[in-house]
N, C-alpha and C positions, 0 to 999 in steps of 0.2 A: 407504570414501572416503579418498583421500590428501589430508590437510590441506594439505600443501605445495603441491599443485596449486591449491587454492583460494586460497591466499595469493598465489601467483604471478599467478593470474587476476585477483584483485582489484587487485594492484599494476599490472599491465599496463593494465587497464581504466581505472584512475584516472590513468594517466600518458601514455597514447598521445597524447592531444590535450587541451590546456587550452582549445581554442577551440570545442569542441562546444556548450558552453553560454554564453549571453549573459545578462547581468543584465536583468531586466525592471523598469523603474521604475514604481512605482505611487504614487498620492497617499496621504497618511496615511489609514489606515483609520478609518472611523467605528465599526467593529464590534469591533476588538481594541485593546488598550492599546498594543501594539507590533507594527507591521506586519512580518510575516515577510520574510526575503530570498527573492526569487523569481528563478529562473533558467529559461531555456527553451532547448531544443535541437530543431531542425527536422529532419525526415527528409531523406535525401540527394536524394530526387526532388522535394522541395517546390518549388524554383525552376523546375525543368524542366517540370513538369506543372501548369499553372495552373488546371486544372479539378478536380483531385483533392482530396477532403476526407479528413481523417485523424482516427482516434481519438486521444484525449488520455490520456496516462498521467501522473498526479500522483504524484510520488515524494517522500515525506516524508524529512526529513534529506537534502535534495537535494545540498547541498555535499559530503556524505560518500558518498552512494550514486548520485548522478546519472550519473557517468561509467561506473560499473559497469553500470547498467541499459542505458545507451546502447550500450556495447560488446557486451554479450551479445545485446541485441535486434538490433543491426545485423548481427552474425554469423549469427544465426538467420535473419534476413530474406534474407541472401545465399544461404542454403541452402534457401530456401522453407519455413522452419519458423516464421516469424512475420510478422505484418503490420507495416508501418512505423507508427510513432506519433509524434505530437508529445509531447515529454517536458517536463513542468513540474516543476521542483524547488522544494520548500517547506522552508525552513530556519528554525527558531525559535531565538531566543536563550535561551529557557527551555522546554526540552522537556517537563518535568513539568507546568508550568503549562498549556501549550497542547495537549498530546496526551492527558493523563489526564482522563477525563470527570468524575471525582468527587474530592473532597478527601480525602486520606488522614488517618485518625484512629488508625491502628494504630501503637503506639509502636515497633514493629520497623522502621518505615520513616520517611521524612521527613514528620513530622506537619505538616499544614497545606498540603502541596504538592498541586498538581493543581486540577482543577475548571474548566479553561478550554476543554475540547474543543468544547463547543457554540458558543462564541464563534468559535473558529477555523473551525468548520464553516459558520457564518454568513458569515464572511469569504470562504471558498472558494466558497460557493454564490452569494452576492449581489454580490461584488466581483471576485474572481479569475476565476471562470468567465465572468462577463460580459465582462471585459476580453479574455480568451483567445479567446472565441467571436467577439468583435467585430473583433479584429485579425488573426486567423488563420483559415485554411480548416479548420474542425473539422467532424467528424461528430457525431452525437448519442450517441457511445459513449465513456464515461469510465471510466478504470481508476484505482484508488488502491492504493498499495503502501507498506508500512511495516514496520519491524523493532522488536521489543521494545516499549517504551512507545508508539512510533509504530504498532506492530502492534495494540496495544490500541485506539488511535484508529481504526484500520481496522475492528476488530470493533464498536466503538461506532457507526460510520457504517453498518455492515451492517444493524443492527437499528433504528436511530433514523431513518435517511433512506434506506430501501431502494431508492428510485428515483433517487437522486442520482448514484450510480455503478453502472455495469452490470457491473463486475468488481472484486473485492476480493482483495488479496494480503496476508496477515498472517504474517510470518516471526517465529517465536518470540514470539507476542503475549503481553504481560505481563498476562494475564487474572487473575493472582493479586492485582492491585493493590487496595489499600484493603480494603473489605469484600466484594470479588468482585462488585460490583454489575453490571459489564459482562457477566461470564460468566453471571450469573443472568438478566439481561435478554435476552441473546442466546438462552439456552435457552427462555425464555418465548416469545420471538418465533417460534422454530422450532416450538414445540409448539402455537402458536396456529392458528387456521383461516385465517390470511392465506396468500396464495400467496407462498412464499419463493423468488422467482426469482433471476436473476442468476448470477454465477460467484463461487465462494469457494475460494481456496487457503489452506491453513494448514500450518505445519510446526513441528517442535520438534527440539531437538538432544539433548545429553546432560544437560540440566537435570534435576535430581531434586527430591525433597522436595515441598513444597506447590505450587511452580510446575508441576511435572509432573502432579501429581494434579488440579489445577484444569483444566489444559489437556486432559488425557485425558478428564475428565468432560465438558467442553464439546464436544470434538471427537466423542466417541462419541455424545453426545446428538444432535448435528446429523446425524451419519452415520445413526443409527437412525430419525430422525424427519423428515428433510428431505423437502420436497415434490419431485415429479418435475421441477419447473421449476428446481430448484437444481442447478447443475453444481458438485459438491464434489470437491476434490482434497486429499488429506492425505499428508504425508511425515513420516517419523521418521528422523533422522540421529543414531543413538545414539552414534556415535564423534566427533561434531563438537560443539565448545563453542558456547555461546550466541552468541558474536561471529561465528561462521562460518555461521550458519544461513541468512542471506540469500544469501550467496555459494553455499552448497550447494544451496539450493532454487530459485534464480532460473531456471536452465535448465528445470527441471521445471514451474515456474509459468508461464513464458512459452510453453512448448510446449503445455501444457494450455489456456492462454488462446487460443492460435491454433486449436486444435481446436474450442473452444467458439465462437469467432467464425466459423469456417468452416461449422460445422454449423447455426448459427442465422442466419448472415449479418447479425449485429448489429454493424454498423460505421457 
């Protein structure tokens, strides 16, 4: 993969239009200490087709990644390689607090950080989704996407609230976090007798050491033990740094998601 290509793609996607996303004002949350910044982008056909309902893609770190997702998704849709989605960006002022499910006690990392993921999930489920579904023409198909510590949040969502989202995209998920609780819980979930349905995309880049070991162990456990209802897609970009794995994987993730949606008609 040509890293320069991805840099240019990210730059273009982030700067083509600053008007794709609008701020969505929400009242002060009752569920989280600090309400995340929420932005929303509607599909090109939203105003023209008053009867159509759309799947919703929730993008973590929306201020950073929203335009990238919008640009790639829009280009794929133009080539009949993706469905249109309403895109909701979620940006936190404290990513570790809100995206990490457990508090870190490992002295190699930020001790005491994390632990707020379930509160953020409550906010998404009970306040944000309720607002989005009330104000916009949504279908019952929800997608969540995140990179790094936000990818860890995606994996936490995958096993703790498996019906909340119908598709999950975790780019270089930080499953090494703290005592690896999320990785262990996700493996336990996959190994259980529960029907592990939905769609899961995961990828990794050139990361090495413990991060790569924990990721490989988790991804291979899911690969070997997934139920037939789980649409699993894995990518490894060994020549791409951690910061580039969302850019590198987004095309593959969205193409795979489209195939899943078409085959199951889950929109």
